[in-house]
MARDRENDREN-744798 format. One record per atom (N, C-alpha, C): chain; atom name; z, x, y. Coordinates in nm, 4 decimals. Layout:
% MARDRENDREN-744798
NODE   torse   sekol         c3         c1         c2
NODE       A      CA          Z          X          Y
...
This chain:
% MARDRENDREN-744798
NODE   torse   sekol         c3         c1         c2
NODE       A       N    12.9307    12.7816     7.3182
NODE       A      CA    12.7877    12.7738     7.2950
NODE       A       C    12.7663    12.7219     7.1528
NODE       A       N    12.6786    12.6232     7.1369
NODE       A      CA    12.6516    12.5643     7.0064
NODE       A       C    12.5741    12.6588     6.9168
NODE       A       N    12.5721    12.6256     6.7868
NODE       A      CA    12.5067    12.7110     6.6879
NODE       A       C    12.3563    12.7265     6.7136
NODE       A       N    12.2804    12.6175     6.7388
NODE       A      CA    12.1376    12.6357     6.7668
NODE       A       C    12.1122    12.7178     6.8927
NODE       A       N    12.1955    12.6983     6.9927
NODE       A      CA    12.1803    12.7731     7.1169
NODE       A       C    12.2097    12.9209     7.0932
NODE       A       N    12.3077    12.9496     7.0110
NODE       A      CA    12.3434    13.0882     6.9788
NODE       A       C    12.2289    13.1567     6.9036
NODE       A       N    12.1693    13.0850     6.8072
NODE       A      CA    12.0556    13.1412     6.7321
NODE       A       C    11.9368    13.1669     6.8242
NODE       A       N    11.9119    13.0743     6.9159
NODE       A      CA    11.8008    13.0915     7.0101
NODE       A       C    11.8225    13.2156     7.0959
NODE       A       N    11.9457    13.2373     7.1417
NODE       A      CA    11.9765    13.3555     7.2235
NODE       A       C    11.9594    13.4827     7.1416
NODE       A       N    12.0022    13.4831     7.0167
NODE       A      CA    11.9864    13.6010     6.9312
NODE       A       C    11.8395    13.6319     6.9065
NODE       A       N    11.7582    13.5276     6.8836
NODE       A      CA    11.6148    13.5492     6.8630
NODE       A       C    11.5496    13.6038     6.9899
NODE       A       N    11.5892    13.5493     7.1047
NODE       A      CA    11.5350    13.5963     7.2326
NODE       A       C    11.5673    13.7441     7.2529
NODE       A       N    11.6907    13.7807     7.2301
NODE       A      CA    11.7298    13.9216     7.2476
NODE       A       C    11.6637    14.0114     7.1443
NODE       A       N    11.6401    13.9591     7.0257
NODE       A      CA    11.5695    14.0356     6.9231
NODE       A       C    11.4250    14.0626     6.9660
NODE       A       N    11.3602    13.9603     7.0237
NODE       A      CA    11.2235    13.9793     7.0727
NODE       A       C    11.2191    14.0802     7.1869
NODE       A       N    11.3186    14.0741     7.2746
NODE       A      CA    11.3260    14.1731     7.3831
NODE       A       C    11.3406    14.3138     7.3263
NODE       A       N    11.4282    14.3281     7.2279
NODE       A      CA    11.4501    14.4583     7.1660
NODE       A       C    11.3249    14.5121     7.0998
NODE       A       N    11.2461    14.4248     7.0391
NODE       A      CA    11.1214    14.4674     6.9759
NODE       A       C    11.0226    14.5204     7.0795
NODE       A       N    11.0326    14.4708     7.2034
NODE       A      CA    10.9461    14.5190     7.3115
NODE       A       C    11.0054    14.6387     7.3841
NODE       A       N    11.1227    14.6866     7.3376
NODE       A      CA    11.1862    14.8012     7.4010
NODE       A       C    11.2669    14.7650     7.5240
NODE       A       N    11.3003    14.6374     7.5392
NODE       A      CA    11.3755    14.5922     7.6552
NODE       A       C    11.5164    14.5518     7.6139
NODE       A       N    11.6064    14.5557     7.7092
NODE       A      CA    11.7438    14.5127     7.6862
NODE       A       C    11.7880    14.4295     7.8054
NODE       A       N    11.8734    14.3347     7.7786
NODE       A      CA    11.9276    14.2510     7.8857
NODE       A       C    12.0641    14.3067     7.9211
NODE       A       N    12.0901    14.3245     8.0505
NODE       A      CA    12.2208    14.3726     8.0932
NODE       A       C    12.2526    14.3184     8.2305
NODE       A       N    12.3778    14.3300     8.2665
NODE       A      CA    12.4258    14.2754     8.3922
NODE       A       C    12.4637    14.3898     8.4846
NODE       A       N    12.4323    14.3751     8.6115
NODE       A      CA    12.4698    14.4758     8.7106
NODE       A       C    12.5447    14.4079     8.8247
NODE       A       N    12.6242    14.4844     8.8925
NODE       A      CA    12.6952    14.4352     9.0103
NODE       A       C    12.6307    14.4956     9.1336
NODE       A       N    12.6143    14.4161     9.2340
NODE       A      CA    12.5551    14.4647     9.3579
NODE       A       C    12.5774    14.3644     9.4693
NODE       A       N    12.5311    14.4010     9.5859
NODE       A      CA    12.5429    14.3113     9.7010
NODE       A       C    12.4482    14.1933     9.6831
NODE       A       N    12.4921    14.0797     9.7303
NODE       A      CA    12.4106    13.9599     9.7198
NODE       A       C    12.2797    13.9763     9.7963
NODE       A       N    12.2832    14.0511     9.9056
NODE       A      CA    12.1621    14.0719     9.9850
NODE       A       C    12.0585    14.1581     9.9115
NODE       A       N    12.1011    14.2327     9.8079
NODE       A      CA    12.0095    14.3177     9.7316
NODE       A       C    11.9558    14.2496     9.6065
NODE       A       N    11.9913    14.1243     9.5853
NODE       A      CA    11.9531    14.0542     9.4626
NODE       A       C    11.8018    14.0561     9.4395
NODE       A       N    11.7243    14.0187     9.5391
NODE       A      CA    11.5788    14.0142     9.5235
NODE       A       C    11.5214    14.1535     9.4986
NODE       A       N    11.5753    14.2523     9.5692
NODE       A      CA    11.5286    14.3897     9.5517
NODE       A       C    11.5555    14.4395     9.4098
NODE       A       N    11.6756    14.4165     9.3602
NODE       A      CA    11.7114    14.4633     9.2265
NODE       A       C    11.6290    14.3914     9.1203
NODE       A       N    11.6076    14.2616     9.1379
NODE       A      CA    11.5259    14.1872     9.0411
NODE       A       C    11.3817    14.2378     9.0415
NODE       A       N    11.3262    14.2621     9.1609
NODE       A      CA    11.1888    14.3121     9.1697
NODE       A       C    11.1779    14.4509     9.1074
NODE       A       N    11.2778    14.5347     9.1326
NODE       A      CA    11.2783    14.6694     9.0755
NODE       A       C    11.2869    14.6624     8.9231
NODE       A       N    11.3765    14.5785     8.8710
NODE       A      CA    11.3908    14.5651     8.7264
NODE       A       C    11.2622    14.5120     8.6632
NODE       A       N    11.1985    14.4166     8.7280
NODE       A      CA    11.0742    14.3598     8.6755
NODE       A       C    10.9648    14.4658     8.6698
NODE       A       N    10.9544    14.5446     8.7760
NODE       A      CA    10.8520    14.6499     8.7804
NODE       A       C    10.8804    14.7593     8.6772
NODE       A       N    11.0079    14.7971     8.6614
NODE       A      CA    11.0429    14.9008     8.5644
NODE       A       C    11.0235    14.8554     8.4209
NODE       A       N    11.0275    14.7243     8.3968
NODE       A      CA    11.0091    14.6717     8.2610
NODE       A       C    10.8635    14.6786     8.2168
NODE       A       N    10.7721    14.6947     8.3113
NODE       A      CA    10.6301    14.7038     8.2780
NODE       A       C    10.6002    14.8415     8.2192
NODE       A       N    10.4994    14.8480     8.1354
NODE       A      CA    10.4586    14.9757     8.0759
NODE       A       C    10.3317    15.0230     8.1461
NODE       A       N    10.3477    15.0629     8.2734
NODE       A      CA    10.2328    15.1025     8.3545
NODE       A       C    10.2598    15.2376     8.4208
NODE       A       N    10.1557    15.3052     8.4653
NODE       A      CA    10.1757    15.4300     8.5393
NODE       A       C    10.2564    15.4085     8.6671
NODE       A       N    10.2386    15.2938     8.7310
NODE       A      CA    10.3155    15.2628     8.8518
NODE       A       C    10.4648    15.2563     8.8194
NODE       A       N    10.5004    15.1991     8.7044
NODE       A      CA    10.6410    15.1925     8.6638
NODE       A       C    10.6957    15.3330     8.6383
NODE       A       N    10.6165    15.4189     8.5782
NODE       A      CA    10.6600    15.5577     8.5537
NODE       A       C    10.6829    15.6308     8.6860
NODE       A       N    10.5913    15.6108     8.7820
NODE       A      CA    10.6054    15.6761     8.9117
NODE       A       C    10.7303    15.6257     8.9828
NODE       A       N    10.7506    15.4960     8.9797
NODE       A      CA    10.8677    15.4366     9.0418
NODE       A       C    10.9959    15.4863     8.9763
NODE       A       N    10.9945    15.4949     8.8440
NODE       A      CA    11.1100    15.5452     8.7691
NODE       A       C    11.1428    15.6888     8.8115
NODE       A       N    11.0393    15.7715     8.8282
NODE       A      CA    11.0605    15.9104     8.8684
NODE       A       C    11.1154    15.9190     9.0102
NODE       A       N    11.0630    15.8361     9.0996
NODE       A      CA    11.1092    15.8378     9.2388
NODE       A       C    11.2556    15.7944     9.2467
NODE       A       N    11.2888    15.6863     9.1778
NODE       A      CA    11.4275    15.6371     9.1814
NODE       A       C    11.5211    15.7388     9.1174
NODE       A       N    11.4832    15.7932     9.0034
NODE       A      CA    11.5672    15.8920     8.9363
NODE       A       C    11.5864    16.0152     9.0241
NODE       A       N    11.4806    16.0591     9.0917
NODE       A      CA    11.4911    16.1742     9.1808
NODE       A       C    11.5799    16.1484     9.3002
NODE       A       N    11.5737    16.0281     9.3546
NODE       A      CA    11.6569    15.9989     9.4711
NODE       A       C    11.8029    15.9798     9.4326
NODE       A       N    11.8287    15.9348     9.3126
NODE       A      CA    11.9671    15.9157     9.2681
NODE       A       C    12.0307    16.0480     9.2278
NODE       A       N    11.9517    16.1369     9.1671
NODE       A      CA    12.0085    16.2637     9.1208
NODE       A       C    12.0599    16.3467     9.2372
NODE       A       N    11.9948    16.3364     9.3522
NODE       A      CA    12.0408    16.4058     9.4707
NODE       A       C    12.0126    16.5546     9.4720
NODE       A       N    11.9738    16.6112     9.3615
NODE       A      CA    11.9458    16.7539     9.3562
NODE       A       C    11.8052    16.7838     9.4034
NODE       A       N    11.7791    16.9095     9.4325
NODE       A      CA    11.6441    16.9472     9.4740
NODE       A       C    11.5478    16.9363     9.3566
NODE       A       N    11.4206    16.9139     9.3832
NODE       A      CA    11.3243    16.9065     9.2738
NODE       A       C    11.3146    17.0401     9.2016
NODE       A       N    11.2804    17.0347     9.0760
NODE       A      CA    11.2693    17.1561     8.9954
NODE       A       C    11.1578    17.2442     9.0504
NODE       A       N    11.1784    17.3745     9.0441
NODE       A      CA    11.0773    17.4685     9.0917
NODE       A       C    10.9575    17.4663     8.9985
NODE       A       N    10.8397    17.4837     9.0560
NODE       A      CA    10.7174    17.4899     8.9764
NODE       A       C    10.6552    17.3553     8.9490
NODE       A       N    10.7045    17.2502     9.0116
NODE       A      CA    10.6515    17.1168     8.9864
NODE       A       C    10.5072    17.1016     9.0308
NODE       A       N    10.4726    17.1605     9.1454
NODE       A      CA    10.3356    17.1498     9.1956
NODE       A       C    10.2408    17.2281     9.1052
NODE       A       N    10.2827    17.3472     9.0655
NODE       A      CA    10.1977    17.4283     8.9773
NODE       A       C    10.1754    17.3577     8.8444
NODE       A       N    10.2793    17.2960     8.7894
NODE       A      CA    10.2655    17.2243     8.6624
NODE       A       C    10.1702    17.1060     8.6783
NODE       A       N    10.1786    17.0363     8.7904
NODE       A      CA    10.0893    16.9228     8.8140
NODE       A       C     9.9450    16.9694     8.8265
NODE       A       N     9.9231    17.0804     8.8954
NODE       A      CA     9.7870    17.1318     8.9099
NODE       A       C     9.7309    17.1792     8.7762
NODE       A       N     9.8139    17.2412     8.6947
NODE       A      CA     9.7680    17.2871     8.5638
NODE       A       C     9.7405    17.1706     8.4697
NODE       A       N     9.8060    17.0575     8.4926
NODE       A      CA     9.7829    16.9392     8.4091
NODE       A       C     9.6628    16.8591     8.4572
NODE       A       N     9.6039    16.8985     8.5679
NODE       A      CA     9.4895    16.8277     8.6245
NODE       A       C     9.3698    16.8348     8.5301
NODE       A       N     9.2869    16.7305     8.5270
NODE       A      CA     9.1661    16.7344     8.4431
NODE       A       C     9.0675    16.8425     8.4863
NODE       A       N     9.0782    16.8893     8.6113
NODE       A      CA     8.9871    16.9929     8.6596
NODE       A       C     9.0353    17.1341     8.6292
NODE       A       N     9.1570    17.1483     8.5745
NODE       A      CA     9.2092    17.2815     8.5430
NODE       A       C     9.1201    17.3468     8.4380
NODE       A       N     9.0784    17.4679     8.4649
NODE       A      CA     8.9959    17.5422     8.3701
NODE       A       C     8.8492    17.5023     8.3704
NODE       A       N     8.8062    17.4240     8.4670
NODE       A      CA     8.6665    17.3795     8.4696
NODE       A       C     8.5749    17.4811     8.5360
NODE       A       N     8.6315    17.5876     8.5926
NODE       A      CA     8.5502    17.6924     8.6523
NODE       A       C     8.4963    17.6591     8.7900
NODE       A       N     8.5579    17.5651     8.8580
NODE       A      CA     8.5129    17.5326     8.9936
NODE       A       C     8.5431    17.6481     9.0878
NODE       A       N     8.4486    17.6790     9.1755
NODE       A      CA     8.4697    17.7810     9.2767
NODE       A       C     8.5216    17.7115     9.4021
NODE       A       N     8.6479    17.7278     9.4311
NODE       A      CA     8.7086    17.6628     9.5454
NODE       A       C     8.7309    17.7584     9.6614
NODE       A       N     8.6673    17.8743     9.6564
NODE       A      CA     8.6798    17.9725     9.7633
NODE       A       C     8.6064    17.9268     9.8890
NODE       A       N     8.6547    17.9715    10.0052
NODE       A      CA     8.5932    17.9373    10.1331
NODE       A       C     8.5275    18.0608    10.1916
NODE       A       N     8.4166    18.0399    10.2543
NODE       A      CA     8.3520    18.1522    10.3221
NODE       A       C     8.4217    18.1733    10.4560
NODE       A       N     8.4432    18.2984    10.4904
NODE       A      CA     8.5090    18.3327    10.6172
NODE       A       C     8.4018    18.3721    10.7169
NODE       A       N     8.3737    18.2842    10.8089
NODE       A      CA     8.2718    18.3095    10.9103
NODE       A       C     8.3400    18.3224    11.0455
NODE       A       N     8.2880    18.4128    11.1291
NODE       A      CA     8.3467    18.4230    11.2632
NODE       A       C     8.3155    18.2982    11.3436
NODE       A       N     8.4050    18.2613    11.4301
NODE       A      CA     8.3838    18.1425    11.5123
NODE       A       C     8.2743    18.1643    11.6147
NODE       A       N     8.2305    18.0600    11.6784
NODE       A      CA     8.1256    18.0707    11.7797
NODE       A       C     8.1874    18.1056    11.9145
NODE       A       N     8.1066    18.1629    11.9989
NODE       A      CA     8.1552    18.1990    12.1311
NODE       A       C     8.1545    18.0761    12.2210
NODE       A       N     8.2601    18.0619    12.3010
NODE       A      CA     8.2725    17.9474    12.3893
NODE       A       C     8.2960    17.9986    12.5309
NODE       A       N     8.2227    17.9446    12.6261
NODE       A      CA     8.2377    17.9838    12.7658
NODE       A       C     8.3351    17.8856    12.8299
NODE       A       N     8.4534    17.9331    12.8635
NODE       A      CA     8.5555    17.8483    12.9239
NODE       A       C     8.5569    17.8597    13.0769
NODE       A       N     8.4671    17.9342    13.1343
NODE       A      CA     8.4700    17.9545    13.2788
NODE       A       C     8.3708    17.8838    13.3552
């Protein structure tokens, strides 16, 4: 690789690093190439969708059961937590039905 080409590659990788990205190589099946590229592209974005995807992939790879209390933690982190909403249901007897 020539000197100008080498400098261009170093600058490119430096710009990637400044954005928090890194270039790396992976091995996989040729049939998964498009899937892996699409996944990498989506994970490189700084969006809530990328975070959700990252969590789903990490959870499926770890193979372990989800941590206990995850639903309770999510509900407590909700914007409606502590708002004083009354979510109770009234218990009314059902209506009479003539089946004969």
